[in-house]
N, C-alpha and C positions, 0 to 999 in steps of 0.2 A: 887393535895393533894390526899392522900388516902382516898378511900370511904369504909365505913363499913356498912355492913347490917347484919341482924340477921334472921335466920330461925330455925325452931326446930332442936336441936342438933348440931348446927354450929353457930359460929361468923366469919364472913368473912370481910376481908379487901382487897380491890382491889389496886394493885400497878402497875403504868405504869412508865417504866425507858427507857431513850432515850440511844441508844447504837450505836457504829460506825458500819456500814455495813460490812466494812473491819477492823478488829481490828489491822491490821498492818499498818492502816492509820487512826488513832484516829481523825484526824482533816477533814477528809472527810465526805461523805455523812453518814446520821444517819437513823436509823429505830427505832420503838418502839417496846419493848418486855413487855407483860402483864403477871402478875403473881397474884395468889389469896391466900392470907394468911388465914388459916383457924385454929381455935382453939376451944376447947370445952367450951361451956358457963361456966362451973364451974371452969374453969382454965383461964379465959380471962386475969385476972390481975397478973398471975404467970410469972416468968422469966423462961420459958420453953426452952429447946434446940430446934433449927430448924431442921426440916427434909424436905429437897428439894426432890420434887417427879419428876422424869424424865420419861414422857410417852412413850409408845412405837411408832411406826410408821416405817419410818419417816413421817412427815407430818400431823399427828394427834394431835389435842388440848389435854390439860390435862382434867382429870377426873373432872366433876362438883359434887360438894357436894350433895349427895341425890340422884344421878342418878348412881348408881351402884358403885363399888369400895369396897368390904367387908373390904379391908385393911385400910380404912380411919378411920373408928371409932377406930380400934385397934391402929392405930398410935396416935390418939388424946389423949390417955390415957397417953401418955409420952412426945409428941412433940406439937410443933407450926409448922403445916406443910404449906409448900409453893408448891403450884400447878403452874407450869410454862406453859405456851403456847409457846412452842418452836418457834423460829422465823418463820415468814411466816404462822402461824397456829392461829386459835380461834381469840382472841382479839388483838393478836400481829399484826404489820403491815402486811396485807395479801399478799400472792403472789399465784396468779391464773390467769386465762386467761383474767379477766377484769382489773387486776392490774399491770401485769408484762409489761414491755416495748414492744412496738408492734415489734421492731426490734429483731430478733430471736438471733442475736449474742450479743446483749446488754442484752436481757433477761438471756442467758446462762451465761454471765460474772457475773450478778447479783446473780444467784442461786448458783455459785461457793463458795458462802459464807454461805451457809446454812446446812453445814454438822456438825458432832459432834464438831469438834473443835472450831467453831463459838458459837455453843450452850454452851459449856463449859466456854468459856470467858465471854459470857452473864451472865451466872450464877454467875461467880466470880465478875462481877459488882453489881448484885443484893445481893449478900452476904455482900460485903462490905457497900452497902447502908443500909441493914437491920440489920446487926449482927456486923458490925464494923470489928475488926481484928479476931474476934473468928471464928473458924472453925465449920461448921455444918455436920450433917449427910445427907447421900444421898441415896435415894432409886430408883434404876432403873429397869423398866419393858421392857423386849423385846429390842427393838432399845434403850430404856432409858438406859438398862444395857451397851449397847455399848458405848453410851455417858459416863457412869459412869466410865467405864475402860479407855476412853479417858481423863476423869477427873483425874484419878490416875495417868495417864501419864504426863498431862501438869500442874496441879495444885494441888498436893496432900497435900500443906500446908493449903489449904481451906477445907479439909475434916477431920471430926473426926471419921467417920466409914461410911462403905459402905454396902448397902443390894442390891443384884442383883437377879432378878427373869426371869428365861428364856431368859438371855441376856448376855452371854459370848461369844464375838466376835472371829472370826478367826483373830488372831493378824497380820499374814504375808501374808496369801493366799489372792487371789483376787477372784472376783465373779465367775469364772469358777470353782475354788474348791468349792465354797459355793453351786453351782448349781448341780455339779456332786454328791455331797452328798443328795441334796434336792430331786431330781427326784425320787430316790428309797423310800424316807420316804413317798412323797406324795402317790406313788403307795401303800406302806404298809398301810397308812391311809385310802385309798379308800377300801382296801381289808377288813379291820376291819369294814368298814362301811357297804358294801355288805354282810358280814357274819351277822351283826345285822339285815339288811333289805335284804334279798336275792331276793325279787321280785323287788327291786328297779333298778337292772341292767337292767331288760327288760322294765321297766318304763323309765329309762333314754334314752335308746336307741330309744324307740318309740318317744320321744320327739325330739331327735337328727334328727331321719329320717323325721318328720313333719318339722322341721325347714330347713333340706337340700332341701326339695322339694315344700316349700312354702315361699312367701315373708311376713314374720311375723313381725310386727311393735311394737316396745315398746311404752309406752305412750309418750315419748319425741319425737317420729317420727322415729327414726332410726331403721335399720333393726336388728332384733336379728339373728345373725348367729349361727352355730353350735359351732364354736370355741370359740365364746364369751360365749355361755351358760356354756361351760365347764369350765370356770373361776370361776364357783360358788363352785369348789371344795377347794378354800381357806377356805371355812367355816368348812372343817373336822379337821382343826388345833385346834378349840375351843369347848370345851364340851358344851358351851352355844349355839352354832349353829349346832353341829354335827347332833343332831335329827331335827333340823328345816329343814335341807334338805330333810328329808323323808316327812315330813309334806307339803313341797312345791311340791314334785313330786306327792303325793298322791291326790292332786287338781289339777293337771298340765291341764287336759282337761275338757271342758265343750261340751259334744257331741264329735264332732269330730275336734273341734278347741280348741286351748290352750286358757285357762281361763283368765279372766281379773285379778283374784286374783294372778295366778301365774306370769302374765306378769308384773303386778305392782310390785310384790315383787322381781322378778329377776332384774327389772329395778333398784331397790334401791340396789342389791347386787352387781351388776356389774359395776355401775357408780363410777368415780372417781371425780364428782363434790365436794364431801364433803372434799376430801383430795388429790388434784392434785400433791401436792408436792410428795406423796407416789410413784406416777408413775414416776415423773421426776427425782427423786433422789434415788430411791430405788437400782439401781445397783451401783451408784456412792458411796453409803455409805460403800462399800467393796473395793473401789479402792485406792491405795496408790503408785502413780508413774506409773500407768498404765491405759489404757482406758478400759471401759467395752466392747464397741463394740458389743453392744446387747448381752450379755452373756447367758441369758436364752434362747433366740432364737438359738444361735449357739449350746450350749450344748443340747438342746432338740434333735438335730440330732444325738446324740449318744445313744438315747433311743427311737429307731424307734416303740416300742410298744406302746408308747403314741398316735402316729397318727394312727397305724394299729388297734388298739383296741377302740379309741376315749376315751382315759382315761381322767379323770378330770384333770385339772391344779391345782397347789397350788399357792404358794407366788412367782409367777414370773410376771415379766413385760415383755411384747413383743411389738415390734415396731407397730404393726397393731393396737394395743389399740388406738393409736394416729390418726387412720382412722375411727374407729368404735365408740368411745365415744365422743359425741359432746362436753362435758366439757374438753376433751384434745386436739380435733382437731385443734384449733388455735395454740396450743403449740408443733406441730409435728416437726417444723424445729428446734426450741429450743432444744426437746429432742434428735434430731440427733446431733446437736452440742456437747451436753452434754455426748452423748454416745461415741463420738470421742475424747473427751478431754482426754489427757494423763498426764498432770502435776498436778494431785491431790496430795497433801502433806500427809505426814505419819500422821496418826491418833493416834498411839500408839508408846510409848517409851519402847521397850522391855527390855533395860537396867534398866531404872527406875523401871519398874515393878517387875524385878528380885530383887530389892532392896527394895521393897514396905514395908513401916511401918504402913500403915492404916489398921486398922482391916476391913477385908472384908468377908463377907458370901454370898454364892449364892446357890439358889435353881436351880437344873438341872433336868427337867422334861424328864424321860427315853424315852417317845415316842414323844417327841415334834417334830411336824411336821414342825415348822418353824425355829427352830435352832438346828444345828446338835449336839447331844449329845458327840460324839467323840471329835469333834473340840472344844466344850466346856471344855471337862476335860483337853485337852491339854492346852488351855489357862489358866484354873485352875492351873495347875501344873507350868506354868510360872509367876504366880503372888505370890510372897513371902508372905506366911502366910494366903493365901485365904483358906477357909475352905468351903466344898461343902456339900449339901444334895441333894442326888439323889434319886428321888422319881418317882414311877409309878402310885402313888395316884391322881395326878392332870394332866390335859392337860396344854397347854400354858398359858390359862387364870386363872391358880389357884390362883394368887394374887387377882384378882377381886371376885373370887368365894368364897373364905373362909378365914376368918380373921385368922385362925390357921396358915397359910402360913407366914405371917409376924410375928406372935408370935413367932413362931419357930426361925426365923432367928434372931430376938431380942435376944431370949434367947442364941442362939448360940454365939453371939457376947458378950454376958455378962458372958459366961463360964457356963450357966445352961442347956445346952443340947449338 
């Protein structure tokens, strides 16, 4: 039975639905997906339209009311919001080193059902359970935007309208194309960072040199290698963490040794314990009929300056993650199988998108480090009727930072902007 609780500003009702692991085999194995319905207290009894929120990721749980997400209070003025923990995340049936099958092949076979196509079909079952035959609105942030485009491809009749923020996917290109565009964006983000904090280039070099010559251990006991430290560059794509890297580096040393503050914070930044699916499926979300074959690692060879200059890494997953992160180490063989898997089904129907009738608006962030602007604009032109708002005012996290982002998109869909 749904469970309702109240907290200041929100009335929340928890829903759990049993869904097929494989939607093509509805009588087979099932898993649970969890979603939280949120409504403003003064609108609790109203017949409001539904807004499904699809979180970024892959592998991240949905926003929790009151814990960030400036968009939510704006949405609650007009909608009854559903926060979906995409399969394998949050309170949905978990998928991690403790719950996945011990056999790597069996675990990989299980995880092949955790991409956008399955998430969309889960959402459709939830829509029918909560909203009957009526379509609902969908808001997709980052990877949630990818899922929204899959929704437009697979089940557009379930959608009243769609809002996408920082999440227009490459419709036909694979991960190699994605990463060839990503490495220059990561370098550009790093240059913007060092232009703001010019002393941090030397500070970072000092830390990397220390790690190269010393056996430094993180609080979990594993060694912090120079290459693993360089993965903190993923923070440069978010305005909320951009400056945080500077504050981390300025307290890096306590005397001649790295400080406990530094090591504790780095430990939190570089582990995938909270979202192992991100590491396991990040390249797979771009695959349609081809294997990734560790695309980020292969394409890195086309940018030798990253190794020569010890540049920070961005949103890339490398096979050595599964050796150095204890949360991922038991999943190394599973990850290898997924990287070699070729028969990923298509996620987007280009013909259906070209004939789209669902009102769609998308915020495209001009300097987005995570999602390529040019690829996003090509996709926007391929979806009939899609309207874009291209802005350099926000980084990738604009939706969670400022309610004006969603406010503008709503106005655009209503013809008011």
